[in-house]
C-alpha positions as CSV (number, residue, x, y, z in Angstrom):
1,M,-14.6,-38.2,-25.1
2,V,-15.7,-41.1,-27.3
3,V,-13.5,-44.2,-27.2
4,L,-14.4,-46.5,-30.2
5,N,-13.7,-50.2,-30.0
6,V,-14.2,-52.7,-32.8
7,S,-13.7,-56.4,-32.5
8,A,-14.9,-59.7,-34.0
9,Y,-17.2,-60.1,-31.0
10,R,-18.9,-56.7,-30.8
11,S,-18.4,-53.0,-31.3
12,D,-19.0,-50.2,-28.8
13,A,-18.4,-46.6,-28.0
14,I,-17.3,-45.8,-24.4
15,L,-18.6,-42.3,-23.6
16,L,-16.7,-40.2,-21.0
17,T,-18.6,-37.1,-19.9
18,S,-18.7,-34.9,-16.9
19,G,-21.6,-37.1,-15.7
20,G,-19.7,-40.3,-15.8
21,I,-18.9,-43.2,-18.1
22,T,-21.5,-45.0,-20.2
23,N,-21.5,-47.5,-23.0
24,Q,-23.2,-47.2,-26.4
25,P,-23.4,-50.5,-28.4
26,L,-22.6,-50.1,-32.2
27,P,-23.9,-53.3,-33.9
28,G,-23.6,-51.7,-37.3
29,L,-19.9,-51.2,-36.9
30,D,-18.7,-54.7,-37.8
31,Q,-15.0,-55.5,-38.2
32,A,-15.2,-56.8,-41.8
33,T,-16.8,-53.6,-43.0
34,V,-14.4,-51.4,-41.1
35,T,-11.5,-53.2,-42.6
36,R,-12.8,-52.8,-46.1
37,Q,-13.7,-49.1,-45.7
38,A,-10.3,-48.4,-44.1
39,L,-8.4,-50.1,-47.0
40,D,-10.4,-48.2,-49.6
41,T,-9.5,-44.9,-47.8
42,I,-5.8,-45.8,-47.8
43,A,-5.7,-46.2,-51.6
44,A,-4.5,-42.9,-53.1
45,P,-6.1,-42.0,-56.5
46,E,-3.5,-41.2,-59.2
47,S,-5.6,-40.2,-62.2
48,L,-8.5,-37.9,-62.7
49,L,-10.9,-40.8,-63.2
50,A,-9.6,-42.3,-59.9
51,R,-10.2,-39.1,-58.1
52,V,-13.8,-38.9,-59.3
53,R,-14.3,-42.4,-58.1
54,A,-12.6,-41.6,-54.8
55,Q,-15.1,-38.8,-54.2
56,E,-17.9,-41.3,-54.6
57,T,-16.2,-43.9,-52.4
58,I,-15.6,-41.4,-49.6
59,R,-19.2,-40.0,-49.8
60,E,-20.5,-43.6,-49.4
61,M,-18.1,-44.2,-46.5
62,L,-19.0,-41.0,-44.7
63,A,-22.7,-42.0,-44.9
64,W,-22.0,-45.5,-43.6
65,L,-19.9,-44.1,-40.8
66,W,-22.7,-41.8,-39.8
67,H,-25.3,-44.4,-39.5
68,S,-23.0,-47.1,-38.0
69,A,-21.1,-45.0,-35.4
70,A,-21.5,-41.2,-35.4
71,E,-25.2,-40.8,-35.2
72,P,-25.8,-43.3,-32.4
73,V,-23.0,-41.6,-30.4
74,L,-24.3,-38.1,-31.0
75,H,-27.8,-39.1,-30.1
76,A,-26.6,-40.7,-26.9
77,L,-24.7,-37.5,-26.0
78,G,-27.8,-35.3,-26.8
79,H,-26.4,-33.7,-29.9
80,Q,-29.4,-34.2,-32.2
81,D,-29.3,-31.0,-34.2
82,Q,-27.1,-28.1,-35.1
83,P,-26.4,-25.7,-32.1
84,P,-28.7,-22.6,-32.1
85,Y,-27.3,-19.5,-33.7
86,G,-25.1,-17.6,-31.3
87,K,-24.6,-20.5,-28.9
88,P,-21.2,-22.1,-28.3
89,W,-20.6,-25.3,-30.2
90,P,-20.0,-28.5,-28.1
91,R,-16.5,-30.1,-28.3
92,L,-16.0,-33.9,-28.8
93,W,-12.8,-35.9,-28.7
94,W,-12.6,-39.1,-30.7
95,V,-10.3,-41.9,-29.6
96,P,-10.5,-44.3,-32.5
97,G,-9.1,-47.8,-32.1
98,G,-7.5,-50.0,-34.8
99,L,-8.5,-49.4,-38.4
100,L,-11.0,-46.7,-37.3
101,A,-7.9,-44.5,-36.9
102,L,-7.8,-44.3,-40.7
103,L,-11.3,-43.0,-41.1
104,P,-12.5,-39.3,-41.0
105,I,-15.1,-39.7,-38.2
106,H,-15.2,-35.9,-37.8
107,A,-16.6,-35.7,-41.3
108,A,-19.1,-38.6,-41.1
109,G,-22.6,-37.8,-42.4
110,R,-24.8,-37.2,-45.4
111,H,-23.2,-34.3,-47.3
112,T,-25.5,-33.3,-50.0
113,S,-26.4,-30.4,-52.3
114,P,-28.6,-28.8,-51.3
115,P,-27.6,-29.3,-47.6
116,D,-29.4,-31.9,-45.5
117,P,-32.1,-30.0,-43.6
118,S,-31.7,-32.4,-40.7
119,H,-28.0,-31.6,-40.3
120,R,-27.1,-35.3,-40.3
121,T,-23.4,-34.8,-40.2
122,V,-20.9,-34.6,-37.4
123,M,-19.5,-31.3,-38.7
124,D,-22.9,-29.7,-38.3
125,R,-23.4,-30.7,-34.7
126,V,-20.1,-30.7,-32.9
127,I,-16.4,-29.5,-33.1
128,S,-14.3,-32.7,-33.4
129,S,-10.8,-33.4,-32.2
130,Y,-8.7,-36.6,-32.0
131,T,-6.4,-38.1,-29.4
132,P,-4.6,-41.4,-29.7
133,T,-5.3,-42.2,-26.0
134,I,-7.0,-40.6,-23.0
135,G,-3.5,-40.2,-21.5
136,A,-2.3,-38.3,-24.5
137,L,-5.1,-35.8,-24.1
138,A,-4.2,-35.4,-20.4
139,H,-0.6,-34.8,-21.5
140,A,-1.7,-32.1,-24.0
141,R,-3.5,-30.4,-21.1
142,T,-0.6,-30.5,-18.7
143,A,0.0,-27.2,-17.0
144,R,2.9,-25.2,-18.6
145,P,3.9,-21.5,-18.6
146,A,1.1,-19.6,-20.3
147,A,1.8,-18.5,-23.9
148,I,2.1,-14.8,-24.2
149,L,0.0,-13.8,-27.2
150,G,0.9,-11.3,-29.9
151,T,4.5,-10.1,-30.5
152,A,6.0,-12.2,-27.7
153,I,5.2,-15.4,-29.6
154,R,7.7,-16.8,-32.1
155,S,6.8,-18.8,-35.1
156,L,8.5,-21.2,-37.5
157,I,7.6,-21.6,-41.2
158,V,9.1,-24.6,-43.0
159,A,8.5,-24.3,-46.8
160,M,9.5,-27.0,-49.4
161,P,8.2,-25.8,-52.8
162,T,10.6,-28.5,-54.2
163,T,12.2,-31.5,-52.6
164,P,15.7,-32.8,-53.4
165,D,16.0,-36.4,-54.6
166,L,12.3,-36.6,-55.6
167,D,11.1,-37.0,-59.1
168,R,11.3,-33.6,-60.7
169,G,11.6,-32.2,-57.3
170,A,8.0,-33.1,-56.6
171,Q,7.1,-29.5,-56.9
172,L,4.4,-28.0,-54.7
173,A,3.6,-24.9,-56.8
174,Y,1.5,-23.2,-54.1
175,V,3.9,-23.5,-51.2
176,P,5.5,-20.0,-51.9
177,A,2.1,-18.5,-51.7
178,E,1.4,-20.4,-48.5
179,A,4.7,-19.2,-47.0
180,A,4.0,-15.6,-48.0
181,L,0.6,-15.5,-46.3
182,L,2.0,-17.1,-43.2
183,Q,4.7,-14.5,-43.0
184,A,2.0,-11.9,-43.0
185,R,-0.2,-13.7,-40.4
186,L,2.2,-15.3,-37.9
187,P,4.0,-13.4,-35.2
188,N,7.8,-13.0,-35.3
189,P,8.2,-15.7,-38.1
190,T,11.4,-17.5,-38.9
191,L,11.4,-18.9,-42.4
192,L,13.3,-22.0,-43.5
193,S,12.8,-22.3,-47.2
194,E,13.9,-24.6,-50.1
195,S,13.5,-22.3,-53.1
196,P,15.1,-22.9,-56.5
197,F,13.1,-20.1,-58.2
198,P,15.2,-17.0,-59.0
199,Y,12.1,-14.8,-58.9
200,D,11.0,-16.1,-55.5
201,T,11.6,-13.7,-52.6
202,I,10.8,-15.9,-49.7
203,G,14.0,-17.9,-49.5
204,G,15.9,-18.2,-46.3
205,Q,18.0,-20.7,-44.3
206,L,17.7,-24.2,-45.7
207,P,15.1,-26.4,-43.9
208,T,17.4,-29.1,-42.7
209,K,16.5,-31.4,-39.7
210,A,19.1,-29.7,-37.5
211,A,17.9,-26.2,-38.4
212,V,14.2,-27.2,-37.8
213,L,15.0,-28.7,-34.4
214,E,17.1,-25.7,-33.4
215,H,14.3,-23.3,-34.1
216,L,11.4,-25.6,-33.0
217,A,12.5,-25.4,-29.3
218,A,11.9,-21.6,-29.2
219,C,8.7,-21.4,-31.2
220,A,5.1,-21.5,-30.1
221,I,3.7,-22.1,-33.6
222,A,5.3,-24.3,-36.2
223,H,3.9,-24.6,-39.7
224,F,5.3,-27.2,-42.2
225,A,4.4,-26.8,-45.9
226,C,6.0,-29.8,-47.5
227,H,5.7,-33.5,-48.5
228,G,5.1,-36.1,-45.8
229,F,5.9,-39.8,-45.9
230,S,4.1,-42.4,-43.8
231,D,6.2,-45.5,-43.3
232,P,3.9,-48.6,-43.0
233,A,6.6,-51.0,-41.9
234,D,8.0,-48.8,-39.1
235,P,5.7,-45.9,-38.2
236,S,8.4,-44.3,-36.0
237,Q,10.3,-43.6,-39.2
238,S,7.4,-41.7,-40.8
239,R,8.8,-38.3,-41.7
240,L,8.4,-34.8,-43.1
241,L,10.5,-34.5,-46.3
242,L,13.0,-31.7,-45.6
243,H,16.2,-30.6,-47.5
244,D,18.2,-33.5,-46.0
245,H,15.4,-36.2,-45.9
246,R,17.7,-38.8,-47.5
247,T,20.6,-38.4,-45.1
248,D,19.1,-37.1,-41.9
249,P,15.3,-37.3,-41.9
250,L,13.0,-35.5,-39.5
251,T,11.2,-38.7,-38.3
252,V,8.6,-39.4,-35.5
253,A,11.5,-40.9,-33.5
254,A,13.6,-37.7,-33.9
255,L,11.0,-35.7,-32.0
256,A,11.2,-37.8,-28.9
257,P,14.2,-36.1,-27.2
258,V,13.3,-32.5,-28.1
259,V,12.3,-30.1,-25.3
260,L,9.5,-27.9,-26.4
261,D,8.7,-25.6,-23.5
262,H,7.1,-22.9,-25.7
263,A,5.1,-25.3,-28.0
264,Q,1.5,-24.4,-28.6
265,L,0.5,-25.3,-32.2
266,A,2.0,-27.5,-35.0
267,Y,0.3,-27.3,-38.4
268,L,1.5,-30.1,-40.7
269,S,0.4,-28.9,-44.1
270,A,1.6,-32.1,-45.7
271,C,0.2,-35.4,-47.0
272,S,-0.9,-38.2,-44.6
273,T,0.6,-36.8,-41.4
274,A,-2.1,-38.4,-39.3
275,R,-2.2,-41.8,-41.0
276,A,-0.9,-45.1,-39.8
277,T,-0.9,-47.8,-42.4
278,E,0.6,-50.8,-40.7
279,E,-2.3,-52.9,-39.4
280,R,-0.2,-54.6,-36.7
281,L,0.6,-51.2,-35.1
282,L,-2.6,-49.3,-35.6
283,D,-3.6,-49.5,-32.0
284,E,-0.4,-47.6,-31.1
285,A,-1.5,-44.6,-33.2
286,I,2.0,-43.8,-34.3
287,H,2.2,-41.1,-36.9
288,L,3.5,-37.6,-37.3
289,A,0.5,-35.8,-35.8
290,S,0.5,-37.9,-32.6
291,A,4.2,-37.6,-32.4
292,F,4.1,-33.8,-32.4
293,Q,1.3,-34.0,-29.8
294,L,3.3,-36.3,-27.5
295,A,6.4,-34.2,-28.0
296,G,4.7,-31.3,-26.4
297,F,2.4,-29.5,-28.9
298,P,-1.0,-29.2,-27.3
299,H,-2.6,-28.6,-30.7
300,V,-1.7,-30.3,-33.9
301,I,-3.2,-30.1,-37.4
302,G,-2.6,-33.1,-39.6
303,T,-4.0,-34.9,-42.6
304,L,-5.5,-38.4,-43.2
305,W,-4.5,-38.6,-46.9
306,E,-3.0,-36.7,-49.8
307,I,-4.1,-33.1,-50.0
308,D,-4.1,-30.7,-52.9
309,D,-1.6,-27.9,-52.3
310,A,-3.9,-25.2,-53.7
311,I,-6.6,-26.2,-51.3
312,A,-4.0,-26.5,-48.5
313,V,-3.3,-22.7,-48.9
314,E,-7.0,-21.8,-48.7
315,I,-7.6,-23.9,-45.6
316,A,-4.5,-22.5,-43.9
317,D,-5.5,-18.9,-44.7
318,T,-9.0,-19.4,-43.3
319,F,-7.6,-21.3,-40.3
320,Y,-5.3,-18.5,-39.2
321,A,-7.9,-15.9,-39.8
322,A,-10.2,-17.8,-37.5
323,L,-7.4,-18.2,-34.9
324,A,-7.0,-14.4,-34.5
325,H,-8.6,-12.2,-31.8
326,P,-10.2,-9.0,-33.0
327,D,-6.9,-7.2,-32.2
328,G,-5.0,-9.5,-34.5
329,T,-3.2,-11.6,-31.9
330,L,-3.3,-15.4,-32.4
331,D,-4.7,-17.8,-29.8
332,P,-3.6,-21.4,-30.4
333,D,-6.3,-22.6,-28.1
334,R,-8.8,-21.7,-30.8
335,A,-7.2,-24.3,-33.1
336,A,-10.0,-26.9,-33.1
337,R,-12.7,-24.3,-33.7
338,A,-10.6,-22.6,-36.4
339,L,-10.1,-25.8,-38.3
340,H,-13.8,-26.6,-38.0
341,Q,-14.7,-23.3,-39.5
342,A,-12.1,-23.6,-42.3
343,T,-13.1,-27.1,-43.4
344,R,-16.8,-26.5,-43.0
345,A,-16.6,-23.4,-45.2
346,L,-15.0,-25.5,-47.9
347,R,-17.5,-28.3,-47.4
348,D,-20.4,-25.8,-47.7
349,R,-19.0,-24.7,-51.1
350,Q,-18.2,-28.2,-52.4
351,P,-20.3,-30.6,-50.3
352,T,-20.1,-33.5,-52.7
353,D,-16.2,-33.4,-52.9
354,P,-15.2,-34.7,-49.5
355,Y,-11.7,-35.8,-50.8
356,I,-10.6,-32.2,-50.7
357,W,-12.1,-31.1,-47.3
358,A,-12.3,-34.2,-45.1
359,S,-8.6,-34.9,-44.7
360,H,-7.6,-32.2,-42.2
361,I,-8.0,-33.1,-38.5
362,H,-7.2,-31.4,-35.2
363,A,-5.4,-33.5,-32.6
364,G,-4.9,-32.6,-28.9
365,A,-6.4,-30.2,-26.4
């Protein structure tokens, strides 16, 4: 585990390993630069030109983050190159503090075309996960009845191709395709779908807050394909936008009383589900991904910023394929590795476009 701390006095990484606890000074990680980089990351591009500039901004940020934080940490831990072929990849949990929680530390590095022969990226040396606190990771690993793989697992799919009360329904054109592939891949799926299209065959019970919470308690895997909203003034009111999001929203706070005895994996295929934007509350790491983790899901997939829904389908498809055993049964404990494979495959194809592949993160065990 790597606990990152940035202050006006100094910046450090506290390294927790099986051999003990050590400290790695990070003099290049100054507070002013972290603040500027984090605020640049928050800004969502709205035009094609803005997206092109965002790619350049994120590439520069990832290179800076590598030299200032990730490279010294990986060197201190002995991860100085890509693991040899056929050897297991090391796991690393990041515990970012303050504004660092907004930055994709898992994607830090020099992503170039052709690829950097020295593998100077986090993605090419370790499999990364996040946790808001050390205690939250311990909670995610708390002993519970073992999940029964295969047909005994139940799954929930929440699909919102259009959202009531948003401008033109804020259509997500690829959500029907995402829901269809999930029905083919997930065991015993229950589909809650908002579907205004007469030719669409995936419609089912409407995805209201009450319906989601009712099914969530009995499901091991929950996948949400919808819009998300991060509330900067009150992070506990950050929400997934369901059918009744105006009248009875599914917020971070709404998850607190839910008993999730079967929970294994929550996949939040929505925008900004792992982002906190209120600077006063960043140290509390309150956002949808951490809420699902603390509510009882040992594994959560979230996003740091807006995602393209066509890319979201591709990442989800590759993720669930990598989650499967050779016999086809799904193992949620493969979640970190599966996401690493999915995002790294997209990175290998489009290395200079980090805006499309650096957003997805794994949180939890």
